[in-house]
PyMOL Python script that loads the backbone (N, CA, C, O; Angstrom):
from pymol import cmd

cmd.read_pdbstr("""\
ATOM      1  N   UNK A   1     135.613 -99.789  44.878  1.00  0.00           N
ATOM      2  CA  UNK A   1     134.930-100.272  43.922  1.00  0.00           C
ATOM      3  C   UNK A   1     133.636 -99.096  43.387  1.00  0.00           C
ATOM      4  O   UNK A   1     132.511 -99.132  43.887  1.00  0.00           O
ATOM      5  N   UNK A   2     133.907 -98.411  42.650  1.00  0.00           N
ATOM      6  CA  UNK A   2     132.466 -97.582  42.704  1.00  0.00           C
ATOM      7  C   UNK A   2     131.409 -97.392  42.448  1.00  0.00           C
ATOM      8  O   UNK A   2     130.804 -96.325  42.344  1.00  0.00           O
ATOM      9  N   UNK A   3     131.003 -98.667  42.288  1.00  0.00           N
ATOM     10  CA  UNK A   3     129.737 -99.257  42.101  1.00  0.00           C
ATOM     11  C   UNK A   3     128.897 -99.449  43.190  1.00  0.00           C
ATOM     12  O   UNK A   3     127.694 -99.190  43.142  1.00  0.00           O
ATOM     13  N   UNK A   4     129.487 -99.908  44.211  1.00  0.00           N
ATOM     14  CA  UNK A   4     128.922 -99.782  45.626  1.00  0.00           C
ATOM     15  C   UNK A   4     128.610 -98.626  46.221  1.00  0.00           C
ATOM     16  O   UNK A   4     127.916 -98.575  47.237  1.00  0.00           O
ATOM     17  N   UNK A   5     129.215 -97.373  45.494  1.00  0.00           N
ATOM     18  CA  UNK A   5     128.821 -96.036  46.400  1.00  0.00           C
ATOM     19  C   UNK A   5     127.206 -96.215  45.443  1.00  0.00           C
ATOM     20  O   UNK A   5     126.862 -96.512  44.299  1.00  0.00           O
ATOM     21  N   UNK A   6     126.652 -95.876  46.570  1.00  0.00           N
ATOM     22  CA  UNK A   6     125.232 -95.866  45.665  1.00  0.00           C
ATOM     23  C   UNK A   6     124.925 -94.425  45.793  1.00  0.00           C
ATOM     24  O   UNK A   6     123.705 -94.418  45.636  1.00  0.00           O
ATOM     25  N   UNK A   7     125.298 -93.181  45.986  1.00  0.00           N
ATOM     26  CA  UNK A   7     125.062 -91.867  46.042  1.00  0.00           C
ATOM     27  C   UNK A   7     125.226 -91.673  44.943  1.00  0.00           C
ATOM     28  O   UNK A   7     124.188 -91.027  44.798  1.00  0.00           O
ATOM     29  N   UNK A   8     125.673 -91.672  43.944  1.00  0.00           N
ATOM     30  CA  UNK A   8     125.504 -90.674  42.783  1.00  0.00           C
ATOM     31  C   UNK A   8     124.429 -91.565  41.586  1.00  0.00           C
ATOM     32  O   UNK A   8     123.941 -91.030  40.590  1.00  0.00           O
ATOM     33  N   UNK A   9     124.266 -92.768  41.920  1.00  0.00           N
ATOM     34  CA  UNK A   9     123.288 -93.623  41.210  1.00  0.00           C
ATOM     35  C   UNK A   9     121.928 -93.541  42.002  1.00  0.00           C
ATOM     36  O   UNK A   9     120.927 -94.071  41.518  1.00  0.00           O
ATOM     37  N   UNK A  10     121.883 -92.992  43.016  1.00  0.00           N
ATOM     38  CA  UNK A  10     120.757 -92.504  43.784  1.00  0.00           C
ATOM     39  C   UNK A  10     120.080 -91.207  43.314  1.00  0.00           C
ATOM     40  O   UNK A  10     118.903 -90.848  43.318  1.00  0.00           O
ATOM     41  N   UNK A  11     121.230 -90.621  42.903  1.00  0.00           N
ATOM     42  CA  UNK A  11     120.571 -89.069  42.478  1.00  0.00           C
ATOM     43  C   UNK A  11     120.324 -89.237  41.205  1.00  0.00           C
ATOM     44  O   UNK A  11     119.264 -88.863  40.702  1.00  0.00           O
ATOM     45  N   UNK A  12     121.415 -89.905  40.436  1.00  0.00           N
ATOM     46  CA  UNK A  12     120.390 -90.035  38.930  1.00  0.00           C
ATOM     47  C   UNK A  12     119.463 -90.800  38.790  1.00  0.00           C
ATOM     48  O   UNK A  12     118.713 -90.501  37.861  1.00  0.00           O
ATOM     49  N   UNK A  13     119.140 -91.927  39.506  1.00  0.00           N
ATOM     50  CA  UNK A  13     117.798 -92.285  39.646  1.00  0.00           C
ATOM     51  C   UNK A  13     116.518 -91.194  39.945  1.00  0.00           C
ATOM     52  O   UNK A  13     115.506 -91.063  39.257  1.00  0.00           O
ATOM     53  N   UNK A  14     116.836 -90.543  41.035  1.00  0.00           N
ATOM     54  CA  UNK A  14     115.860 -89.654  41.588  1.00  0.00           C
ATOM     55  C   UNK A  14     115.514 -88.604  40.502  1.00  0.00           C
ATOM     56  O   UNK A  14     114.320 -88.320  40.406  1.00  0.00           O
ATOM     57  N   UNK A  15     116.275 -88.066  39.778  1.00  0.00           N
ATOM     58  CA  UNK A  15     116.149 -86.713  38.703  1.00  0.00           C
ATOM     59  C   UNK A  15     115.452 -87.362  37.509  1.00  0.00           C
ATOM     60  O   UNK A  15     114.519 -86.796  36.939  1.00  0.00           O
ATOM     61  N   UNK A  16     115.927 -88.589  37.128  1.00  0.00           N
ATOM     62  CA  UNK A  16     115.338 -89.425  36.102  1.00  0.00           C
ATOM     63  C   UNK A  16     113.746 -89.307  36.105  1.00  0.00           C
ATOM     64  O   UNK A  16     113.037 -88.697  35.305  1.00  0.00           O
ATOM     65  N   UNK A  17     113.297 -90.219  37.468  1.00  0.00           N
ATOM     66  CA  UNK A  17     112.063 -90.039  38.220  1.00  0.00           C
ATOM     67  C   UNK A  17     111.475 -88.903  37.845  1.00  0.00           C
ATOM     68  O   UNK A  17     110.641 -88.701  36.963  1.00  0.00           O
ATOM     69  N   UNK A  18     112.146 -87.965  38.826  1.00  0.00           N
ATOM     70  CA  UNK A  18     111.140 -86.572  38.496  1.00  0.00           C
ATOM     71  C   UNK A  18     111.152 -85.871  37.129  1.00  0.00           C
ATOM     72  O   UNK A  18     110.374 -84.949  36.885  1.00  0.00           O
ATOM     73  N   UNK A  19     112.207 -86.405  36.090  1.00  0.00           N
ATOM     74  CA  UNK A  19     111.572 -85.802  34.961  1.00  0.00           C
ATOM     75  C   UNK A  19     110.567 -86.935  34.068  1.00  0.00           C
ATOM     76  O   UNK A  19     109.941 -86.667  33.043  1.00  0.00           O
ATOM     77  N   UNK A  20     110.611 -88.106  34.695  1.00  0.00           N
ATOM     78  CA  UNK A  20     109.177 -88.680  33.829  1.00  0.00           C
ATOM     79  C   UNK A  20     108.078 -88.541  34.434  1.00  0.00           C
ATOM     80  O   UNK A  20     107.055 -89.109  34.051  1.00  0.00           O
ATOM     81  N   UNK A  21     108.127 -87.760  35.475  1.00  0.00           N
ATOM     82  CA  UNK A  21     106.985 -87.583  36.447  1.00  0.00           C
ATOM     83  C   UNK A  21     106.217 -86.015  36.147  1.00  0.00           C
ATOM     84  O   UNK A  21     105.041 -85.680  36.290  1.00  0.00           O
ATOM     85  N   UNK A  22     107.120 -85.432  35.791  1.00  0.00           N
ATOM     86  CA  UNK A  22     106.860 -83.922  35.604  1.00  0.00           C
ATOM     87  C   UNK A  22     106.585 -83.746  34.127  1.00  0.00           C
ATOM     88  O   UNK A  22     105.431 -83.616  33.717  1.00  0.00           O
ATOM     89  N   UNK A  23     107.665 -83.742  33.304  1.00  0.00           N
ATOM     90  CA  UNK A  23     107.528 -83.721  31.650  1.00  0.00           C
ATOM     91  C   UNK A  23     106.749 -84.423  30.905  1.00  0.00           C
ATOM     92  O   UNK A  23     106.008 -83.861  30.098  1.00  0.00           O
ATOM     93  N   UNK A  24     106.777 -85.915  31.056  1.00  0.00           N
ATOM     94  CA  UNK A  24     106.252 -86.972  30.128  1.00  0.00           C
ATOM     95  C   UNK A  24     104.555 -86.953  30.205  1.00  0.00           C
ATOM     96  O   UNK A  24     103.916 -87.103  29.164  1.00  0.00           O
ATOM     97  N   UNK A  25     103.857 -86.754  31.529  1.00  0.00           N
ATOM     98  CA  UNK A  25     102.745 -86.903  31.673  1.00  0.00           C
ATOM     99  C   UNK A  25     101.799 -85.564  31.026  1.00  0.00           C
ATOM    100  O   UNK A  25     100.570 -85.537  31.087  1.00  0.00           O
ATOM    101  N   UNK A  26     102.633 -84.504  30.415  1.00  0.00           N
ATOM    102  CA  UNK A  26     102.259 -83.015  30.355  1.00  0.00           C
ATOM    103  C   UNK A  26     102.111 -83.914  28.879  1.00  0.00           C
ATOM    104  O   UNK A  26     100.974 -84.011  28.418  1.00  0.00           O
ATOM    105  N   UNK A  27     103.228 -84.553  28.157  1.00  0.00           N
ATOM    106  CA  UNK A  27     103.447 -84.576  26.895  1.00  0.00           C
ATOM    107  C   UNK A  27     102.426 -85.806  26.329  1.00  0.00           C
ATOM    108  O   UNK A  27     102.224 -85.970  25.126  1.00  0.00           O
ATOM    109  N   UNK A  28     101.799 -86.665  27.412  1.00  0.00           N
ATOM    110  CA  UNK A  28     101.368 -87.525  27.093  1.00  0.00           C
ATOM    111  C   UNK A  28      99.549 -87.208  27.328  1.00  0.00           C
ATOM    112  O   UNK A  28      98.842 -87.897  26.593  1.00  0.00           O
ATOM    113  N   UNK A  29      99.077 -86.591  27.932  1.00  0.00           N
ATOM    114  CA  UNK A  29      97.959 -85.702  28.075  1.00  0.00           C
ATOM    115  C   UNK A  29      97.554 -84.606  27.021  1.00  0.00           C
ATOM    116  O   UNK A  29      96.374 -84.402  26.734  1.00  0.00           O
ATOM    117  N   UNK A  30      98.425 -84.030  26.555  1.00  0.00           N
ATOM    118  CA  UNK A  30      98.608 -83.242  25.060  1.00  0.00           C
ATOM    119  C   UNK A  30      98.274 -83.747  23.886  1.00  0.00           C
ATOM    120  O   UNK A  30      97.823 -83.059  22.971  1.00  0.00           O
ATOM    121  N   UNK A  31      98.494 -85.138  23.815  1.00  0.00           N
ATOM    122  CA  UNK A  31      98.155 -86.058  22.376  1.00  0.00           C
ATOM    123  C   UNK A  31      97.071 -86.197  22.042  1.00  0.00           C
ATOM    124  O   UNK A  31      96.353 -87.017  22.614  1.00  0.00           O
ATOM    125  N   UNK A  32      96.713 -85.584  21.215  1.00  0.00           N
ATOM    126  CA  UNK A  32      95.159 -86.046  20.656  1.00  0.00           C
ATOM    127  C   UNK A  32      95.170 -87.028  19.053  1.00  0.00           C
ATOM    128  O   UNK A  32      95.996 -87.141  18.147  1.00  0.00           O
ATOM    129  N   UNK A  33      93.833 -87.596  19.303  1.00  0.00           N
ATOM    130  CA  UNK A  33      93.848 -88.369  18.107  1.00  0.00           C
ATOM    131  C   UNK A  33      93.361 -87.983  17.260  1.00  0.00           C
ATOM    132  O   UNK A  33      92.451 -87.227  17.600  1.00  0.00           O
ATOM    133  N   UNK A  34      93.475 -88.100  16.064  1.00  0.00           N
ATOM    134  CA  UNK A  34      93.394 -87.830  14.599  1.00  0.00           C
ATOM    135  C   UNK A  34      91.467 -88.108  14.365  1.00  0.00           C
ATOM    136  O   UNK A  34      90.577 -87.412  13.875  1.00  0.00           O
ATOM    137  N   UNK A  35      91.495 -89.270  14.909  1.00  0.00           N
ATOM    138  CA  UNK A  35      89.805 -89.407  14.695  1.00  0.00           C
ATOM    139  C   UNK A  35      89.174 -89.757  16.248  1.00  0.00           C
ATOM    140  O   UNK A  35      89.451 -90.467  17.215  1.00  0.00           O
ATOM    141  N   UNK A  36      88.138 -88.773  15.821  1.00  0.00           N
ATOM    142  CA  UNK A  36      87.795 -88.761  17.534  1.00  0.00           C
ATOM    143  C   UNK A  36      86.653 -90.022  17.445  1.00  0.00           C
ATOM    144  O   UNK A  36      86.025 -90.202  16.402  1.00  0.00           O
ATOM    145  N   UNK A  37      86.445 -90.894  18.673  1.00  0.00           N
ATOM    146  CA  UNK A  37      85.857 -91.589  18.426  1.00  0.00           C
ATOM    147  C   UNK A  37      83.842 -91.189  18.334  1.00  0.00           C
ATOM    148  O   UNK A  37      83.220 -90.278  18.880  1.00  0.00           O
ATOM    149  N   UNK A  38      83.383 -92.227  17.489  1.00  0.00           N
ATOM    150  CA  UNK A  38      81.991 -91.563  17.266  1.00  0.00           C
ATOM    151  C   UNK A  38      80.877 -92.630  18.364  1.00  0.00           C
ATOM    152  O   UNK A  38      81.217 -93.812  18.417  1.00  0.00           O
ATOM    153  N   UNK A  39      80.184 -92.405  18.818  1.00  0.00           N
ATOM    154  CA  UNK A  39      78.730 -93.170  19.874  1.00  0.00           C
ATOM    155  C   UNK A  39      78.252 -93.868  19.083  1.00  0.00           C
ATOM    156  O   UNK A  39      77.741 -93.413  18.060  1.00  0.00           O
ATOM    157  N   UNK A  40      78.304 -95.337  19.399  1.00  0.00           N
ATOM    158  CA  UNK A  40      77.868 -96.612  19.031  1.00  0.00           C
ATOM    159  C   UNK A  40      76.619 -97.020  19.475  1.00  0.00           C
ATOM    160  O   UNK A  40      76.585 -97.186  20.694  1.00  0.00           O
ATOM    161  N   UNK A  41      75.516 -97.248  18.850  1.00  0.00           N
ATOM    162  CA  UNK A  41      74.396 -97.546  19.435  1.00  0.00           C
ATOM    163  C   UNK A  41      74.271 -98.704  19.898  1.00  0.00           C
ATOM    164  O   UNK A  41      74.796 -99.767  19.566  1.00  0.00           O
ATOM    165  N   UNK A  42      73.250 -98.338  21.008  1.00  0.00           N
ATOM    166  CA  UNK A  42      73.145 -99.730  22.318  1.00  0.00           C
ATOM    167  C   UNK A  42      72.460-100.742  21.611  1.00  0.00           C
ATOM    168  O   UNK A  42      72.817-101.889  21.879  1.00  0.00           O
ATOM    169  N   UNK A  43      71.210-100.547  20.446  1.00  0.00           N
ATOM    170  CA  UNK A  43      70.625-101.351  19.709  1.00  0.00           C
ATOM    171  C   UNK A  43      71.466-102.526  19.311  1.00  0.00           C
ATOM    172  O   UNK A  43      72.541-102.197  18.808  1.00  0.00           O
ATOM    173  N   UNK A  44      71.223-103.948  19.420  1.00  0.00           N
ATOM    174  CA  UNK A  44      71.918-104.947  18.263  1.00  0.00           C
ATOM    175  C   UNK A  44      70.823-104.888  16.826  1.00  0.00           C
ATOM    176  O   UNK A  44      69.667-104.631  16.491  1.00  0.00           O
ATOM    177  N   UNK A  45      72.223-105.357  16.280  1.00  0.00           N
ATOM    178  CA  UNK A  45      71.555-105.140  14.955  1.00  0.00           C
ATOM    179  C   UNK A  45      70.938-106.592  14.492  1.00  0.00           C
ATOM    180  O   UNK A  45      71.422-107.689  14.770  1.00  0.00           O
ATOM    181  N   UNK A  46      69.627-106.310  13.636  1.00  0.00           N
ATOM    182  CA  UNK A  46      69.183-107.432  13.345  1.00  0.00           C
ATOM    183  C   UNK A  46      70.130-108.491  12.235  1.00  0.00           C
ATOM    184  O   UNK A  46      70.718-108.218  11.189  1.00  0.00           O
ATOM    185  N   UNK A  47      69.981-109.693  12.933  1.00  0.00           N
ATOM    186  CA  UNK A  47      70.618-111.061  12.168  1.00  0.00           C
ATOM    187  C   UNK A  47      69.590-111.570  11.464  1.00  0.00           C
ATOM    188  O   UNK A  47      68.534-111.890  12.009  1.00  0.00           O
ATOM    189  N   UNK A  48      69.775-111.671  10.390  1.00  0.00           N
ATOM    190  CA  UNK A  48      69.158-112.800   9.241  1.00  0.00           C
ATOM    191  C   UNK A  48      69.682-114.201   9.489  1.00  0.00           C
ATOM    192  O   UNK A  48      70.658-114.341  10.226  1.00  0.00           O
ATOM    193  N   UNK A  49      69.078-115.282   8.903  1.00  0.00           N
ATOM    194  CA  UNK A  49      69.782-116.653   8.585  1.00  0.00           C
ATOM    195  C   UNK A  49      70.396-116.706   7.304  1.00  0.00           C
ATOM    196  O   UNK A  49      69.697-116.417   6.333  1.00  0.00           O
ATOM    197  N   UNK A  50      71.510-117.006   7.146  1.00  0.00           N
ATOM    198  CA  UNK A  50      72.129-117.287   6.164  1.00  0.00           C
ATOM    199  C   UNK A  50      71.324-118.639   4.932  1.00  0.00           C
ATOM    200  O   UNK A  50      71.181-119.840   5.162  1.00  0.00           O
ATOM    201  N   UNK A  51      71.019-118.030   3.940  1.00  0.00           N
ATOM    202  CA  UNK A  51      70.039-118.917   3.100  1.00  0.00           C
ATOM    203  C   UNK A  51      70.967-119.827   2.191  1.00  0.00           C
ATOM    204  O   UNK A  51      70.316-119.980   1.157  1.00  0.00           O
ATOM    205  N   UNK A  52      72.093-120.462   2.079  1.00  0.00           N
ATOM    206  CA  UNK A  52      72.946-120.858   1.226  1.00  0.00           C
ATOM    207  C   UNK A  52      72.452-122.526   1.339  1.00  0.00           C
ATOM    208  O   UNK A  52      72.105-123.276   2.252  1.00  0.00           O
ATOM    209  N   UNK A  53      72.700-122.661  -0.657  1.00  0.00           N
ATOM    210  CA  UNK A  53      72.059-123.761  -0.772  1.00  0.00           C
ATOM    211  C   UNK A  53      73.363-125.347  -0.670  1.00  0.00           C
ATOM    212  O   UNK A  53      74.335-125.756  -1.305  1.00  0.00           O
ATOM    213  N   UNK A  54      72.830-125.613   0.132  1.00  0.00           N
ATOM    214  CA  UNK A  54      74.007-126.772   0.663  1.00  0.00           C
ATOM    215  C   UNK A  54      73.926-127.813  -0.079  1.00  0.00           C
ATOM    216  O   UNK A  54      75.025-128.331  -0.279  1.00  0.00           O
ATOM    217  N   UNK A  55      72.887-128.421  -0.661  1.00  0.00           N
ATOM    218  CA  UNK A  55      72.546-129.554  -1.739  1.00  0.00           C
ATOM    219  C   UNK A  55      72.752-128.816  -3.225  1.00  0.00           C
ATOM    220  O   UNK A  55      72.557-129.450  -4.262  1.00  0.00           O
TER     221      UNK A  55
END
""", "prot")
cmd.dss("prot")
cmd.show_as("cartoon", "prot")
cmd.util.cbc("prot")
cmd.orient("prot")
Protein backbone atom coordinates (compact mmCIF):
# COMPACT_ATOMS: atom_id res chain seq x y z
CA UNK A 1 0.00 0.00 0.00
CA UNK A 2 1.61 3.32 -1.01
CA UNK A 3 0.00 5.25 1.83
CA UNK A 4 2.24 3.49 4.34
CA UNK A 5 5.47 4.62 2.63
CA UNK A 6 6.32 7.91 4.40
CA UNK A 7 9.21 8.96 2.21
CA UNK A 8 7.39 10.90 -0.58
CA UNK A 9 4.85 12.44 1.83
CA UNK A 10 7.54 13.49 4.27
CA UNK A 11 9.47 15.21 1.47
CA UNK A 12 6.30 17.01 0.35
CA UNK A 13 5.69 18.10 3.95
CA UNK A 14 9.23 19.42 4.35
CA UNK A 15 9.22 21.29 1.02
CA UNK A 16 5.83 22.84 1.68
CA UNK A 17 6.96 24.05 5.12
CA UNK A 18 10.14 25.45 3.61
CA UNK A 19 8.02 27.42 1.16
CA UNK A 20 5.74 28.60 3.95
CA UNK A 21 8.66 29.68 6.13
CA UNK A 22 10.68 31.42 3.40
CA UNK A 23 8.23 33.08 1.02
CA UNK A 24 5.12 33.83 3.04
CA UNK A 25 6.68 35.81 5.94
CA UNK A 26 8.27 38.19 3.44
CA UNK A 27 4.92 38.76 1.78
CA UNK A 28 3.16 39.26 5.10
CA UNK A 29 5.78 41.69 6.40
CA UNK A 30 5.71 43.66 3.13
CA UNK A 31 1.98 44.31 3.56
CA UNK A 32 1.18 47.95 4.22
CA UNK A 33 -1.99 49.24 5.77
CA UNK A 34 -3.95 51.88 3.84
CA UNK A 35 -4.49 54.01 6.96
CA UNK A 36 -1.73 54.43 9.47
CA UNK A 37 -3.00 54.40 13.06
CA UNK A 38 -3.09 57.74 14.81
CA UNK A 39 -1.97 58.24 18.36
CA UNK A 40 -4.75 58.52 20.89
CA UNK A 41 -4.52 60.85 23.86
CA UNK A 42 -4.23 59.23 27.27
CA UNK A 43 -6.57 61.75 28.92
CA UNK A 44 -10.05 60.54 29.69
CA UNK A 45 -12.79 62.51 27.99
CA UNK A 46 -14.95 64.58 30.29
CA UNK A 47 -18.35 62.96 30.55
CA UNK A 48 -21.46 64.83 31.55
CA UNK A 49 -24.72 63.38 32.86
CA UNK A 50 -27.69 63.16 30.58
CA UNK A 51 -30.53 65.52 31.38
CA UNK A 52 -33.41 63.53 29.99
CA UNK A 53 -36.89 64.47 31.17
CA UNK A 54 -38.17 61.23 32.65
CA UNK A 55 -41.50 62.67 33.85
